LOPA-950914 format. One line per field, with one value per residue (C-alpha): residue in one letter; residue number from 1; x, y, z. Coordinates in steps of 0.25 Angstrom, whole numbers. Layout:
N
residuo: A; ... .
num: NUM; ... .
east: X; ... .
north: Y; ... .
up: Z; ... .
REM end
This chain:
518
residuo: M; A; E; C; G; R; K; A; L; S; L; L; E; A; A; R; S; R; Y; E; S; L; Q; I; S; D; D; V; F; G; E; S; G; D; D; S; S; D; N; P; F; Y; S; T; S; G; D; S; D; S; D; N; Y; I; A; E; V; G; E; E; D; H; G; G; T; G; G; G; S; A; A; G; P; P; G; S; L; S; R; S; Q; A; E; E; E; G; W; T; E; T; L; Q; D; V; T; V; P; P; Y; N; D; T; Y; G; P; A; Q; K; M; P; A; T; A; T; A; L; D; F; F; Q; L; F; V; P; D; N; C; I; Q; N; M; V; T; Q; T; N; M; Y; A; K; K; F; Q; E; R; F; G; S; D; E; G; W; R; P; V; T; A; Q; E; M; K; A; F; L; G; F; V; T; S; T; S; V; H; R; C; E; S; V; L; S; I; W; S; S; G; F; F; S; N; Q; S; I; A; L; K; M; S; Q; S; R; F; E; K; I; L; K; Y; F; H; I; V; A; F; R; P; S; Q; G; S; N; Q; G; L; Y; K; I; Q; P; F; L; D; S; L; Q; Q; S; F; S; C; T; F; R; P; S; Q; T; Q; V; L; H; E; P; L; I; D; E; D; P; V; F; I; T; T; C; T; E; R; E; L; R; K; R; K; K; R; K; F; S; L; W; V; R; Q; C; T; S; T; G; F; I; C; Q; I; A; V; H; L; K; D; G; Q; G; T; D; G; L; A; T; L; K; N; K; P; Q; L; H; S; L; V; A; K; Q; L; C; Q; N; I; S; G; K; N; A; I; I; F; T; G; P; S; I; T; S; L; S; L; F; T; E; F; S; K; Q; D; I; Y; C; C; G; L; L; S; T; R; K; S; D; C; T; G; L; P; Q; S; M; L; V; C; G; S; T; P; A; Q; R; G; Q; S; R; I; M; M; K; G; S; M; S; L; I; S; W; Y; N; K; G; H; F; K; F; L; A; N; A; Y; S; P; T; K; K; G; L; I; I; K; R; K; S; G; E; I; P; C; P; L; A; V; E; A; F; A; A; H; L; S; Y; I; C; K; Y; D; D; K; Y; S; K; Y; F; I; F; H; K; P; N; K; T; W; Q; Q; V; F; W; L; S; I; S; I; A; I; N; N; A; Y; I; L; Y; K; M; S; D; A; Y; T; V; K; R; Y; S; R; A; Q; F; G; E; R; L; V; R; E; L; L; D; L; D; D; C; S; P; T; Q .
num: 1; 2; 3; 4; 5; 6; 7; 8; 9; 10; 11; 12; 13; 14; 15; 16; 17; 18; 19; 20; 21; 22; 23; 24; 25; 26; 27; 28; 29; 30; 31; 32; 33; 34; 35; 36; 37; 38; 39; 40; 41; 42; 43; 44; 45; 46; 47; 48; 49; 50; 51; 52; 53; 54; 55; 56; 57; 58; 59; 60; 61; 62; 63; 64; 65; 66; 67; 68; 69; 70; 71; 72; 73; 74; 75; 76; 77; 78; 79; 80; 81; 82; 83; 84; 85; 86; 87; 88; 89; 90; 91; 92; 93; 94; 95; 96; 97; 98; 99; 100; 101; 102; 103; 104; 105; 106; 107; 108; 109; 110; 111; 112; 113; 114; 115; 116; 117; 118; 119; 120; 121; 122; 123; 124; 125; 126; 127; 128; 129; 130; 131; 132; 133; 134; 135; 136; 137; 138; 139; 140; 141; 142; 143; 144; 145; 146; 147; 148; 149; 150; 151; 152; 153; 154; 155; 156; 157; 158; 159; 160; 161; 162; 163; 164; 165; 166; 167; 168; 169; 170; 171; 172; 173; 174; 175; 176; 177; 178; 179; 180; 181; 182; 183; 184; 185; 186; 187; 188; 189; 190; 191; 192; 193; 194; 195; 196; 197; 198; 199; 200; 201; 202; 203; 204; 205; 206; 207; 208; 209; 210; 211; 212; 213; 214; 215; 216; 217; 218; 219; 220; 221; 222; 223; 224; 225; 226; 227; 228; 229; 230; 231; 232; 233; 234; 235; 236; 237; 238; 239; 240; 241; 242; 243; 244; 245; 246; 247; 248; 249; 250; 251; 252; 253; 254; 255; 256; 257; 258; 259; 260; 261; 262; 263; 264; 265; 266; 267; 268; 269; 270; 271; 272; 273; 274; 275; 276; 277; 278; 279; 280; 281; 282; 283; 284; 285; 286; 287; 288; 289; 290; 291; 292; 293; 294; 295; 296; 297; 298; 299; 300; 301; 302; 303; 304; 305; 306; 307; 308; 309; 310; 311; 312; 313; 314; 315; 316; 317; 318; 319; 320; 321; 322; 323; 324; 325; 326; 327; 328; 329; 330; 331; 332; 333; 334; 335; 336; 337; 338; 339; 340; 341; 342; 343; 344; 345; 346; 347; 348; 349; 350; 351; 352; 353; 354; 355; 356; 357; 358; 359; 360; 361; 362; 363; 364; 365; 366; 367; 368; 369; 370; 371; 372; 373; 374; 375; 376; 377; 378; 379; 380; 381; 382; 383; 384; 385; 386; 387; 388; 389; 390; 391; 392; 393; 394; 395; 396; 397; 398; 399; 400; 401; 402; 403; 404; 405; 406; 407; 408; 409; 410; 411; 412; 413; 414; 415; 416; 417; 418; 419; 420; 421; 422; 423; 424; 425; 426; 427; 428; 429; 430; 431; 432; 433; 434; 435; 436; 437; 438; 439; 440; 441; 442; 443; 444; 445; 446; 447; 448; 449; 450; 451; 452; 453; 454; 455; 456; 457; 458; 459; 460; 461; 462; 463; 464; 465; 466; 467; 468; 469; 470; 471; 472; 473; 474; 475; 476; 477; 478; 479; 480; 481; 482; 483; 484; 485; 486; 487; 488; 489; 490; 491; 492; 493; 494; 495; 496; 497; 498; 499; 500; 501; 502; 503; 504; 505; 506; 507; 508; 509; 510; 511; 512; 513; 514; 515; 516; 517; 518 .
east: -289; -275; -276; -282; -268; -259; -266; -263; -248; -246; -251; -243; -231; -234; -235; -222; -217; -223; -217; -203; -205; -207; -196; -203; -199; -211; -204; -204; -199; -199; -208; -218; -210; -206; -222; -222; -232; -240; -234; -237; -240; -250; -262; -260; -271; -284; -282; -269; -272; -258; -261; -268; -257; -262; -276; -271; -263; -269; -281; -287; -293; -307; -309; -323; -322; -323; -318; -304; -303; -308; -299; -287; -277; -270; -258; -266; -265; -276; -276; -270; -262; -257; -255; -248; -238; -235; -246; -250; -255; -245; -238; -224; -216; -206; -193; -184; -169; -164; -164; -147; -146; -143; -152; -151; -144; -130; -123; -122; -123; -117; -127; -120; -129; -139; -151; -144; -133; -145; -151; -138; -138; -146; -141; -126; -120; -115; -130; -134; -120; -126; -138; -130; -124; -135; -144; -133; -131; -146; -149; -135; -143; -156; -150; -142; -155; -165; -155; -150; -155; -148; -153; -145; -131; -129; -132; -124; -123; -128; -138; -144; -144; -153; -160; -163; -167; -177; -184; -183; -189; -203; -204; -203; -210; -220; -222; -226; -219; -203; -204; -213; -202; -198; -213; -219; -231; -233; -221; -211; -198; -190; -177; -174; -178; -167; -158; -161; -166; -182; -175; -161; -170; -180; -167; -161; -177; -177; -164; -164; -157; -151; -148; -147; -146; -154; -144; -142; -145; -146; -154; -168; -174; -187; -180; -163; -164; -167; -159; -145; -152; -160; -149; -141; -154; -155; -140; -140; -154; -146; -135; -137; -150; -150; -168; -172; -177; -193; -193; -207; -207; -218; -221; -220; -228; -225; -237; -240; -244; -260; -260; -255; -262; -275; -274; -269; -278; -282; -273; -262; -264; -265; -252; -245; -240; -243; -228; -225; -215; -216; -209; -208; -196; -194; -191; -187; -197; -191; -188; -193; -182; -182; -172; -174; -182; -189; -193; -203; -207; -222; -219; -214; -200; -187; -177; -182; -189; -201; -208; -211; -219; -234; -238; -239; -237; -223; -219; -220; -211; -201; -200; -200; -187; -181; -183; -178; -165; -156; -162; -161; -154; -157; -171; -178; -193; -201; -215; -223; -237; -247; -239; -225; -233; -231; -227; -217; -208; -208; -203; -194; -189; -189; -179; -170; -170; -182; -192; -207; -220; -232; -247; -252; -267; -273; -276; -261; -251; -247; -252; -245; -244; -253; -264; -278; -284; -274; -278; -292; -301; -312; -320; -316; -310; -319; -309; -296; -282; -285; -275; -273; -259; -252; -239; -229; -215; -212; -222; -236; -247; -257; -270; -272; -287; -288; -302; -300; -288; -274; -264; -251; -237; -225; -211; -208; -214; -220; -234; -236; -231; -244; -245; -251; -258; -260; -275; -279; -295; -294; -283; -274; -277; -268; -259; -248; -235; -233; -245; -239; -227; -232; -243; -230; -221; -231; -236; -224; -219; -232; -231; -218; -224; -233; -222; -213; -224; -223; -208; -208; -203; -216; -209; -215; -206; -213; -203; -202; -187; -189; -201; -192; -181; -187; -195; -181; -174; -187; -185; -171; -174; -184; -173; -163; -171; -173; -158; -156; -168; -159; -146; -139; -140; -157; -153; -147; -158; -172; -176; -191; -192; -197; -186; -175; -182; -179; -167; -164; -168; -159; -147; -150; -151; -140; -147; -136; -130; -141; -138; -147; -143; -148 .
north: 247; 251; 235; 230; 235; 229; 215; 212; 218; 210; 198; 201; 201; 187; 182; 187; 181; 170; 166; 173; 160; 154; 156; 163; 176; 187; 193; 183; 193; 205; 211; 216; 227; 230; 228; 211; 210; 202; 191; 177; 168; 174; 182; 195; 202; 201; 196; 187; 172; 168; 155; 150; 141; 130; 130; 131; 121; 110; 107; 106; 94; 96; 78; 72; 73; 60; 44; 45; 57; 51; 40; 48; 51; 37; 32; 39; 33; 31; 31; 21; 18; 35; 30; 18; 27; 37; 47; 56; 67; 70; 81; 85; 95; 94; 104; 105; 107; 121; 121; 117; 126; 141; 149; 158; 162; 153; 165; 182; 187; 201; 214; 217; 204; 206; 199; 191; 186; 180; 173; 167; 161; 152; 152; 156; 159; 144; 141; 152; 146; 132; 136; 143; 132; 124; 133; 133; 119; 116; 128; 120; 107; 112; 118; 105; 99; 108; 116; 129; 143; 153; 163; 155; 160; 154; 160; 167; 169; 182; 178; 168; 175; 186; 174; 171; 186; 186; 175; 180; 192; 184; 182; 196; 203; 192; 191; 178; 175; 181; 183; 196; 206; 207; 210; 222; 218; 222; 211; 217; 221; 228; 232; 216; 214; 221; 211; 200; 199; 190; 181; 177; 176; 167; 158; 155; 153; 143; 135; 137; 126; 122; 109; 106; 89; 79; 73; 56; 52; 54; 69; 73; 71; 78; 91; 89; 102; 109; 101; 107; 118; 115; 109; 120; 128; 120; 119; 134; 136; 126; 134; 149; 148; 141; 139; 142; 129; 130; 126; 123; 112; 114; 119; 133; 141; 140; 141; 153; 166; 166; 183; 175; 162; 170; 178; 169; 166; 149; 147; 153; 141; 132; 133; 133; 119; 116; 114; 99; 100; 104; 109; 110; 117; 118; 134; 140; 145; 159; 163; 158; 153; 141; 128; 117; 113; 102; 97; 88; 84; 82; 73; 61; 65; 67; 56; 63; 50; 63; 59; 44; 49; 50; 52; 67; 66; 56; 64; 78; 70; 66; 80; 85; 77; 83; 97; 93; 86; 97; 100; 88; 89; 104; 103; 109; 114; 109; 113; 106; 104; 94; 88; 85; 82; 69; 60; 51; 65; 73; 61; 58; 74; 73; 61; 71; 84; 91; 95; 96; 102; 99; 102; 91; 86; 72; 75; 79; 74; 61; 55; 42; 41; 52; 50; 51; 55; 68; 69; 68; 80; 79; 88; 103; 111; 120; 132; 134; 131; 116; 105; 90; 87; 74; 69; 58; 58; 74; 73; 83; 80; 93; 93; 110; 115; 129; 130; 116; 103; 106; 96; 98; 87; 92; 89; 104; 112; 106; 103; 108; 122; 130; 141; 151; 156; 170; 178; 189; 188; 172; 176; 166; 151; 140; 131; 121; 128; 119; 124; 141; 135; 129; 138; 151; 144; 140; 153; 160; 151; 153; 168; 165; 160; 169; 181; 169; 164; 182; 179; 165; 168; 169; 159; 149; 140; 126; 117; 112; 112; 128; 131; 123; 132; 144; 142; 138; 151; 159; 151; 156; 170; 169; 162; 173; 185; 176; 177; 192; 196; 188; 194; 210; 213; 214; 224; 233; 230; 227; 221; 213; 202; 208; 216; 205; 198; 211; 212; 199; 200; 213; 207; 193; 202; 209; 223; 231; 230; 230; 227; 218; 204; 199 .
up: 193; 198; 207; 193; 191; 199; 199; 186; 187; 199; 190; 179; 189; 194; 179; 176; 188; 186; 173; 173; 184; 176; 164; 153; 149; 143; 132; 122; 110; 115; 109; 118; 125; 138; 143; 145; 153; 142; 146; 137; 150; 161; 156; 161; 150; 149; 134; 137; 134; 138; 145; 131; 130; 135; 129; 115; 116; 128; 122; 137; 140; 144; 144; 143; 129; 126; 130; 125; 135; 149; 146; 144; 133; 130; 138; 151; 164; 174; 184; 193; 180; 183; 199; 195; 187; 198; 195; 207; 211; 224; 217; 221; 218; 204; 203; 189; 192; 186; 173; 169; 157; 154; 148; 138; 124; 124; 119; 122; 109; 108; 108; 92; 88; 79; 76; 64; 75; 83; 72; 68; 79; 75; 58; 60; 46; 44; 44; 33; 27; 26; 19; 7; 4; 5; 0; -14; -13; -16; -26; -35; -31; -35; -49; -52; -54; -59; -68; -63; -59; -64; -55; -43; -36; -24; -10; 0; 12; 14; 5; 13; 23; 17; 13; 29; 29; 17; 23; 40; 36; 33; 48; 52; 39; 38; 24; 19; 9; 9; -7; -3; 3; -13; -17; -17; -8; 8; 12; 3; 11; 1; 11; 13; -2; -7; -3; -10; -24; -21; -33; -26; -14; -21; -26; -13; -7; -18; -15; 0; 6; 20; 17; 1; -1; 8; 17; 16; 30; 43; 44; 46; 30; 34; 36; 32; 25; 36; 47; 48; 51; 62; 68; 65; 73; 84; 88; 89; 96; 107; 106; 105; 118; 130; 134; 148; 156; 150; 135; 128; 116; 106; 92; 88; 82; 67; 59; 49; 53; 57; 49; 36; 38; 40; 27; 16; 6; 6; -7; 2; 12; 4; -4; 11; 17; 30; 38; 37; 52; 67; 74; 88; 99; 111; 115; 127; 136; 142; 128; 117; 111; 103; 108; 98; 86; 81; 67; 64; 47; 51; 36; 43; 38; 46; 53; 67; 74; 73; 60; 61; 75; 73; 89; 91; 105; 100; 91; 98; 110; 100; 97; 113; 115; 104; 108; 121; 120; 121; 136; 145; 158; 157; 166; 157; 159; 143; 139; 131; 123; 123; 112; 120; 135; 138; 153; 144; 138; 150; 158; 146; 149; 162; 161; 153; 166; 157; 162; 156; 156; 146; 142; 140; 130; 130; 116; 111; 122; 126; 140; 141; 158; 161; 170; 162; 176; 172; 159; 157; 165; 175; 179; 175; 188; 195; 193; 184; 187; 195; 190; 195; 195; 197; 196; 192; 196; 192; 181; 183; 175; 178; 175; 175; 174; 165; 158; 154; 158; 155; 159; 160; 163; 169; 176; 175; 187; 201; 202; 215; 211; 204; 193; 190; 177; 176; 169; 169; 167; 175; 185; 190; 186; 195; 189; 191; 190; 176; 169; 173; 167; 154; 153; 154; 145; 134; 134; 132; 119; 115; 115; 110; 96; 96; 93; 84; 74; 69; 66; 59; 46; 36; 24; 23; 11; 8; 13; 23; 27; 24; 33; 44; 41; 42; 53; 62; 56; 64; 76; 75; 73; 86; 92; 89; 93; 107; 107; 105; 115; 125; 120; 123; 107; 111; 121; 114; 100; 106; 93; 95; 86; 75; 75; 76; 65; 55; 59; 55; 41; 40; 47; 37; 25; 29; 25; 29; 16; 6; -7; -15; -18; -32 .
REM end
């Protein structure tokens, strides 16, 4: 028994050592206590399925599913064409140059910094003042057109902060309607309800705007009401934090809480509109900090070049270029899912000193220029962990078997180096280092998403620009907490993510002075 315990401990220590060498932290939001043995990258417990990300998004290719599969995906190369294009089974070492940037917060925050101080790194006072100005302008314009509103008076900066605090509180208490705060039901919160009357809150909610008037030209028409805020947020993300070398491009988890959906009536579900936008992010895999966001409207509005693209791989490729435009020349390593991974994109990125590792799918990926012999699966290997690799220059195309065939395209890791997927039940499953790195980093992002989904703002407006705004605020708050965790302030008061959110709400509402406003 003792021998089994020692073996499990050595397995865990080996796992920790390996993912630390891959530049991954095992602390997402610091809510697992002092014991961090439940790491998200290697299955060291019987019930862990931490490497299932590949099974979820990889759509393993089993081959033999029809004539199209046997012939290979569109754009793929026959054996003779692949040889002419330079694909070979002769492997050579690949070395990624050192990262040309520092890593971590860009400015040192004092130990006395509050939750509001960290939040205002992204949403400063001048941004809130702009919301005040635009909301008052919109209210005036609205009343000039539709008649005066006797119950309205211009909003102030203090009220706007309180307004943000009330809506943000839905991320902490997870109430579907922010108006529940003033009710007598389960989600009522009299401690903060005293700060503003429900009628006053509803007036501000009615007229709330970031941009009151449509610009004449030169703006993303579909997002013109939110674009200045998004631009400001992007700038603050870049100025406050420098990501690690390893980063991932993906769509974060922003769908409704599954527990809420299961309790909804059919009528409530019919009333809820589907999202009309997609959101991609570039995210640091060492901390979870979201470095950049890209929003695409599904209804075809906008002048950002995305709306005219109907081909999904082409659309996702353009999104990837937008997200990575600020990291050229730094030798960053980017991990991508099947919808983004392609030889042409990775080749273009390599010219900008951006290195890549991505999962391939014959159904979702652009397979142009890749050998058919690697994409169409043959016979099932005798055991898990076997792999085949072909190279073209520094680019490796990997076919790896683990209860299914998985394909990877990478130039960020040498194909001659070996890695391991560690599971207690299955033991050590050998794999190329690129596969291990992909599973490790993407599993971290999956764990981040699982925790992030618990803290997004539950308020669900019908207007798309407002949905994007509150989602962006949620991202800013999560980023603020990550900076707080990396600051001296965390050593003074060790708030969990939930406690940080509660503290931010109280500071936005200025609850040290609880005199109500009418």
